[in-house]
C-alpha positions in Angstrom: 30.1 -16.9 -27.5 29.5 -14.0 -24.9 27.0 -11.5 -25.6 27.2 -7.8 -24.6 24.8 -4.8 -24.8 24.8 -1.1 -25.3 21.6 0.8 -24.8 21.7 4.3 -26.1 19.5 6.6 -23.7 21.3 9.9 -23.6 19.2 12.0 -26.0 16.8 14.8 -24.8 14.3 14.2 -27.5 13.6 17.8 -28.4 10.5 16.8 -30.6 8.8 15.3 -27.5 8.6 18.9 -26.2 9.0 17.5 -22.7 11.0 18.2 -19.5 11.2 14.5 -19.1 14.1 12.6 -20.8 12.6 10.9 -23.9 13.3 7.3 -22.8 11.3 7.7 -19.6 8.0 8.4 -21.3 5.8 5.5 -21.0 4.2 2.9 -23.3 1.6 0.8 -21.7 2.5 1.6 -18.3 6.3 1.2 -18.6 9.0 3.5 -19.7 10.4 2.9 -23.1 13.8 2.4 -21.7 12.3 -0.4 -19.4 10.8 -2.1 -22.2 14.3 -2.1 -24.1 16.1 -3.4 -20.9 13.5 -6.1 -20.5 13.8 -7.2 -24.1 17.8 -7.0 -23.9 17.9 -9.0 -20.6 16.0 -11.8 -22.2 18.8 -12.7 -24.2 21.1 -12.7 -21.2 24.1 -10.5 -22.1 27.2 -10.6 -19.8 27.2 -7.0 -19.6 24.5 -4.4 -20.3 25.8 -0.8 -20.4 23.2 2.2 -20.8 24.7 5.4 -22.2 23.0 8.2 -20.3 23.1 12.1 -20.7 20.2 14.5 -20.6 18.3 13.9 -17.4 20.9 11.4 -16.3 19.9 11.1 -12.6 16.2 10.5 -13.4 17.3 7.8 -15.9 19.7 6.1 -13.7 17.0 5.9 -11.0 15.0 3.6 -13.3 17.7 1.2 -14.2 17.9 -2.2 -12.5 21.3 -3.1 -10.7 22.4 -5.3 -13.4 22.7 -2.4 -16.0 25.9 -0.4 -15.8 26.2 3.1 -17.3 28.4 5.6 -18.9 27.4 9.4 -19.0 27.8 11.1 -22.3 28.5 14.6 -21.4 28.2 16.2 -25.0 25.6 14.9 -27.4 28.1 14.3 -30.6 26.2 11.6 -32.2 25.4 7.8 -31.8 29.1 6.8 -32.8 30.4 9.0 -30.0 27.8 7.4 -27.5 28.9 3.9 -28.3 32.7 4.8 -28.2 32.4 6.1 -24.7 31.5 2.5 -23.5 35.1 1.4 -24.8 36.6 1.3 -21.3 34.1 -1.3 -20.2 33.9 -3.5 -23.3 37.1 -2.9 -25.6 39.2 -5.9 -24.9 36.4 -8.4 -24.4 35.6 -11.4 -26.9 32.0 -11.7 -28.0 29.2 -10.0 -29.8 27.9 -6.6 -28.8 24.2 -5.6 -29.3 23.7 -1.8 -29.9 20.0 -0.8 -29.5 18.3 2.6 -28.9 16.2 3.3 -25.5 13.4 4.7 -27.7 12.4 1.3 -29.5 9.9 0.0 -27.0 8.1 -2.4 -29.5 11.2 -4.7 -30.1 10.6 -8.3 -28.9 13.0 -10.5 -27.0 12.6 -13.1 -29.7 13.7 -10.8 -32.3 17.1 -9.9 -30.6 17.7 -13.6 -30.0 17.1 -14.3 -33.7 19.3 -11.5 -34.5 22.2 -12.7 -32.5 21.7 -16.4 -34.0 21.7 -15.0 -37.6 24.8 -12.9 -36.8 26.6 -16.0 -35.5 25.3 -18.2 -38.4 26.4 -15.7 -41.0 29.9 -15.4 -39.3 29.4 -11.7 -39.8 31.5 -8.8 -38.3 28.4 -6.7 -38.1 24.8 -7.5 -38.6 22.1 -4.8 -39.3 18.6 -5.3 -38.2 16.6 -4.0 -41.1 12.9 -3.5 -42.1 10.9 -2.7 -45.2 9.1 0.6 -44.8 6.1 1.7 -47.0 7.3 5.3 -46.2 11.0 5.3 -45.4 11.2 8.9 -45.3 13.4 10.0 -42.3 15.3 6.5 -41.8 18.9 5.6 -42.9 18.8 3.6 -46.1 20.5 0.0 -46.6 22.3 0.3 -49.7 23.0 -3.0 -51.3 25.5 -4.1 -54.1 24.7 -7.7 -55.6 22.4 -8.2 -52.8 25.0 -7.5 -49.9 25.1 -4.7 -47.7 27.4 -1.9 -49.0 26.7 1.1 -46.6 24.2 2.9 -44.8 23.1 6.5 -46.0 21.3 8.9 -43.6 18.2 10.6 -44.9 20.0 14.1 -45.2 23.1 12.6 -47.0 21.0 10.5 -49.5 20.8 11.3 -53.2 17.5 10.7 -55.0 18.0 7.0 -55.8 19.2 6.1 -52.3 16.1 8.0 -50.8 13.8 5.7 -53.0 15.2 2.6 -51.3 12.6 1.2 -48.8 15.0 -1.0 -46.7 15.7 0.9 -43.7 18.1 0.7 -40.7 16.1 0.2 -37.5 19.1 1.5 -35.3 19.8 -1.9 -34.0 22.9 -3.9 -34.4 25.0 -6.8 -33.5 29.0 -6.4 -34.0 31.9 -8.2 -33.2 32.9 -6.5 -30.1 36.8 -5.9 -30.7 35.9 -5.0 -34.3 33.3 -2.4 -33.3 35.8 -0.5 -31.2 38.5 -0.7 -33.7 36.4 0.8 -36.4 34.9 3.7 -34.0 38.4 5.1 -33.8 38.3 5.8 -37.5 34.9 7.5 -37.7 34.7 11.3 -38.4 32.2 14.2 -38.4 32.3 14.5 -42.2 28.5 14.6 -42.7 25.4 16.9 -43.0 24.9 16.8 -39.3 28.5 17.3 -38.2 28.2 14.3 -35.8 30.0 10.8 -35.3 27.5 8.4 -37.0 27.4 4.9 -35.8 26.5 3.9 -39.3 29.9 5.0 -40.5 31.2 1.9 -38.9 29.5 -0.4 -41.6 31.4 1.3 -44.4 34.7 1.0 -42.6 34.3 -2.4 -42.0 33.3 -3.1 -45.6 36.3 -1.2 -46.7 38.5 -3.5 -44.4 36.8 -6.6 -46.3 34.9 -7.5 -43.1 31.4 -9.3 -43.7 28.4 -7.1 -42.9 24.9 -8.9 -43.0 21.4 -7.6 -42.5 18.6 -9.4 -40.8 15.2 -8.3 -42.0 12.4 -7.7 -39.5 9.1 -9.6 -40.2 6.9 -6.9 -38.4 7.9 -3.4 -39.2 6.2 -2.2 -36.0 9.0 -3.6 -34.0 11.4 -1.0 -35.5 9.4 2.0 -34.6 11.6 4.6 -32.7 9.4 7.2 -30.8 10.6 10.8 -31.5 7.3 12.7 -30.8 4.1 12.3 -29.1 2.4 11.2 -32.4 4.9 8.1 -32.5 4.5 7.6 -28.8 0.7 7.3 -29.4 1.3 4.8 -32.2 3.5 2.7 -30.1 1.0 2.7 -27.3 -1.8 1.5 -29.5 0.4 -1.3 -31.1 1.6 -2.4 -27.6 -1.8 -2.5 -26.1 -3.1 -4.6 -29.0 -0.2 -6.9 -28.5 -0.9 -7.3 -24.9 -4.6 -7.6 -25.3 -4.2 -10.4 -28.0 -1.6 -12.3 -25.6 -4.4 -12.2 -22.8 -7.1 -13.4 -25.0 -5.0 -16.2 -26.3 -4.5 -17.2 -22.6 -8.1 -17.6 -22.0 -9.3 -14.1 -20.9 -12.3 -12.6 -22.4 -12.2 -9.0 -23.3 -15.6 -7.9 -24.3 -14.3 -5.0 -26.3 -10.4 -5.0 -26.6 -10.3 -1.5 -28.2 -11.6 0.1 -24.9 -9.7 -2.2 -22.6 -6.3 -0.8 -21.5 -3.9 -3.4 -19.9 -0.3 -2.5 -18.8 2.7 -4.4 -19.8 3.3 -6.2 -16.5 -0.1 -7.2 -15.7 -1.0 -11.0 -15.3 -4.4 -12.3 -15.8 -5.7 -15.8 -15.4 -8.0 -17.8 -17.7 -11.7 -17.3 -17.6 -11.6 -13.9 -16.2 -14.3 -11.6 -17.9 -13.3 -7.9 -18.4 -16.1 -5.6 -19.6 -15.3 -2.4 -21.9 -13.8 0.8 -20.5 -11.5 -0.9 -18.0 -8.0 0.1 -17.2 -5.6 -2.4 -15.4 -2.3 -0.8 -14.5 1.1 -1.4 -12.9 2.1 -4.7 -11.4 -1.5 -6.0 -10.9 -2.1 -9.7 -10.6 -5.6 -11.3 -11.4 -6.3 -14.9 -10.9 -8.8 -17.2 -12.7 -12.4 -16.5 -13.0 -12.6 -12.8 -11.9 -15.2 -10.5 -13.3 -14.4 -6.7 -13.8 -17.3 -4.5 -15.0 -17.3 -1.5 -17.2 -15.6 1.7 -15.8 -13.2 0.1 -13.3 -9.7 1.1 -12.7 -7.3 -1.2 -10.9 -3.5 -0.6 -10.0 -1.1 -2.6 -8.7 -3.3 -4.9 -6.8 -3.9 -8.6 -6.3 -7.4 -10.1 -7.2 -7.7 -13.8 -6.2 -10.0 -16.3 -8.1 -13.8 -15.5 -8.4 -13.5 -12.1 -7.1 -15.7 -9.3 -8.8 -15.1 -5.6 -9.1 -18.0 -3.5 -10.3 -17.3 -0.1 -11.6 -14.8 0.8 -9.0 -11.2 1.9 -8.2 -8.9 -0.4 -6.6 -5.2 0.7 -5.9 -2.5 -1.2 -4.2 -5.0 -3.5 -2.5 -5.7 -7.3 -2.2 -9.0 -9.1 -2.7 -9.1 -12.7 -1.4 -11.4 -15.3 -3.1 -14.9 -14.5 -3.3 -14.6 -10.8 -2.4 -16.6 -8.4 -4.3 -16.4 -4.6 -4.6 -18.8 -2.0 -5.9 -20.4 -0.5 -7.8 -18.8 3.0 -7.3 -16.4 1.8 -4.3 -12.8 3.0 -3.8 -10.1 0.7 -2.3 -7.2 2.8 -1.2 -3.5 1.4 -0.7 -2.9 -1.2 1.8 -6.4 -2.6 1.8 -6.9 -6.1 2.4 -10.3 -7.9 1.8 -10.4 -11.5 3.1 -12.8 -14.3 1.5 -16.5 -13.2 0.7 -16.1 -9.6 2.0 -18.5 -7.3 0.5 -17.8 -3.7 -0.4 -20.9 -1.8 -1.8 -21.7 1.4 -3.5 -20.1 4.5 -2.3 -17.8 2.8 0.1 -14.1 4.0 0.7 -11.5 1.8 2.4 -8.0 2.6 3.2 -5.1 0.9 5.0 -7.6 -1.5 6.6 -8.0 -5.3 6.8 -11.4 -6.7 6.6 -12.0 -10.2 7.8 -14.1 -13.1 6.2 -17.6 -12.5 5.4 -17.5 -8.8 6.5 -19.9 -6.3 4.8 -20.2 -2.6 4.3 -22.8 -2.3 1.9 -23.0 1.5 1.2 -22.0 5.1 2.0 -19.2 4.2 4.5 -15.6 5.2 5.0 -13.2 2.6 6.8 -9.6 4.0 7.3 -6.8 2.5 9.4 -9.0 -0.3 10.8 -8.5 -3.9 11.6 -11.9 -5.6 11.3 -12.7 -9.1 12.1 -15.0 -11.7 10.6 -18.8 -11.3 9.8 -18.8 -7.6 11.0 -21.8 -5.6 9.5 -21.4 -1.8 8.7 -24.7 0.1 8.5 -24.9 2.9 5.8 -23.1 6.0 6.7 -20.6 4.6 9.1 -17.4 6.5 9.5 -14.2 5.4 11.2 -13.0 8.8 12.4 -9.4 8.1 12.3 -7.6 11.4 11.8 -7.5 14.6 14.2 -5.7 16.8 11.9 -2.2 15.7 13.0 -2.2 11.9 13.8 -3.9 8.9 12.4 -5.3 6.3 14.8 -6.5 2.8 14.6 -9.9 1.4 15.1 -10.2 -2.4 16.0 -13.6 -4.1 15.4 -13.8 -7.7 16.5 -15.8 -10.6 15.0 -19.8 -10.4 14.7 -19.9 -6.8 15.7 -22.7 -4.8 14.3 -22.1 -1.1 13.6 -25.5 0.7 13.3 -26.2 3.1 10.5 -24.6 6.6 10.8 -22.2 5.6 13.5 -19.1 7.6 13.9 -16.1 5.7 15.5 -13.7 8.0 17.1 -10.2 6.3 17.1 -8.3 5.0 19.0 -11.2 2.6 19.6 -12.0 -1.1 20.1 -15.4 -2.6 19.5 -15.4 -6.1 21.0 -16.8 -9.4 19.7 -20.6 -9.5 19.2 -20.9 -5.8 20.2 -23.3 -3.5 18.8 -23.3 0.2 18.4 -26.8 1.7 17.7 -27.9 3.8 14.8 -26.7 7.6 14.9 -24.2 7.1 17.7 -20.9 8.7 18.2 -18.7 6.2 19.9 -15.6 7.6 21.8 -15.0 4.7 24.4 -14.2 1.1 23.8 -17.4 -1.2 23.5 -16.7 -4.5 25.0 -17.9 -8.0 24.1 -21.6 -8.5 24.0 -22.3 -4.8 24.9 -24.6 -2.4 23.1 -23.5 1.3 23.0 -25.7 4.2 22.6 -23.9 7.5 21.7 -26.7 9.8 20.9 -28.8 12.5 22.7 -32.2 11.8 23.8 -34.9 13.0 21.2 -37.2 15.8 22.5 -40.3 16.9 20.8 -41.6 20.6 21.4 -45.3 20.6 20.9 -46.5 23.4 18.6 -43.0 24.9 18.1 -42.9 24.3 14.5 -45.8 26.8 14.2 -43.5 29.6 15.5 -41.0 29.2 12.7 -41.1 31.7 9.9 -41.2 29.1 7.1 -44.2 27.5 8.6 -46.5 30.2 7.1 -45.1 29.9 3.8 -46.1 26.4 3.3 
């Protein structure tokens, strides 16, 4: 049977106290909406429709191409939000998932089980429910003789109904045609004066349609994020889930509680990650990598047997055997080939360094193409920016750059060439040449005695 999905993403999220649309707040480096879209996409619906409203332009900018959308101009409730998808779905046969865009912890496996249960029960509607220790604020599932009778919202519930612990998670599967037929009959006769999607359940029951409930094993999956406290709770649960997955796949996390790994990060077996490490974005880490405390890695690729020691790496590539740090910074578009060494207080930006090249300390390499087995002495600077334009430095294989050299780009340093310590190099240095770019030292005998500070010693 065909599957369809409606994702509710129109709300402002007043309790978030934010100018950003609620569904665009992030959990483990990924918007809540993106988590829901990923879980929904995993069950392969024929059509997925997002209902957008507040901050629609920003929300639409995050949606993948396969997700269609309808804009809810007025926020008139969940029933109204689903109803405006009618032109895209009304006459289609199949099952329609309705899910909120602020439920980032829902698993794809749960949605697959929900669809399967709905089919097996031959239900017209199936509610995803959970058992809550404290159900306050949630809609309650009211059963009669074990079967679902209705859903009662918190503000409309009597004392008995408020005591019920089975709650509505806000996720459903409906027979598609029956859903839109029932939506035509809902009203705003409730405490909120809104069109409740939950009223569809009572309408279907009154029409002798079968309504089932599928109970979640893990209540955490049902958490909807309405404020920053719930956002932090979801973040912690998600990060625990992510860390557990990586450890079960053979990654050593010395202290999982202080290791922050984003949702889309990939890590190979036998990698060791020390405490206080953040790995973000689309980072891919191969096998046998070692990352020490204090490191931050974002959207980078670390090949096998690389090492990062207390350093920051952004949008860069480390090929096998490369090592970085401590206290180094690789900025975007940096590529370190095999066995490159970048030491303490070295910054590299938009540069490629060839096999075996070393920059041990206190060096800036920017907009440079560097060959193999080049050695950078301490204090070297590629002077790539004149205040308006950036220029390229090319350094060929086996060049030796003396300490405290300033290489004024555009510049080419040839194979086996040497720049002497303290040089300012403004002209190309050809293969096998040695370049001196410093003034001759002059010692003035006795001149120091004429300085005022001399007599204060």
